[in-house]
N, C-alpha and C positions, 0 to 999 in steps of 0.2 A: 061423875064420881067413879073412881076406880080404886079398889083395895083388893090386894091379893097376897097370899102367902104360898110359896112353892119352894121346893128344894132347889138350891143353887145349881146342883149338877144337872138336874132334870131340865131346868130352864136354859142352862148354858148349851146343852145338847140341841135343844129346839132352835135357839137363836143361831148357833153355828151352822145348822143345816140351811138356814136362810142366807146367812152372810157369806157362805162360800160362793153363792151365785150372784147376789145383788149388793150394791153399795147403799141403797136407800129403800126403805119399805114403810108402808103404812099399816099399822096394827089396828084392826077394827075391833072394837069392844061392843059387847052386848051382854045382857044378863046371863046368857048361856055359856059364854067363854070368849076367847079371842081368836082372831084369824088373820092371816096374812096372804095376800096374793101379790106377787111382784114379778116383773120381767127384767131379765138381765139387760145391761146397757146396749147390747147389739140386737135386742129384740129377737133372740134366737130361742131362748129357753125361759120357762116360767116355773116359779116355785110357789107351792101352796102349802100352808100350814094351818091346822086347826087344833087348838087346845081347848077342850071342853072344860067347863068349870070343875068337873070331877077330877081333873088332872092336878088341881091345886088343893092345898090343905084347907084354904078358905078362899072364896072368890065372891066379890061384889062389884058389879059394874052397871053403868047405864050406857046407852048408846053413845059412841064417841070414837075418836081416833087418836092414836099415838104415832108420831112420825120419828123414824130412826134414820140417821144419816151417818155414814162412816166418815171418819176423819183421816183416811189414808193419804 
């Protein structure tokens, strides 16, 4: 289960920071927030993003994953 409310601009900034480096990422969910660890296609650089539940207006999650794939 995943329910969250966050300002669009705040979430857009977070996602853009990841998408500039990688085309695919797995967002790991837990009751405390969400996180992303992804490596670029050349295996040269890694991006790490943690959004604590406090960054959201409301946040509820159980352990799980969301997969994001770019359609470039």
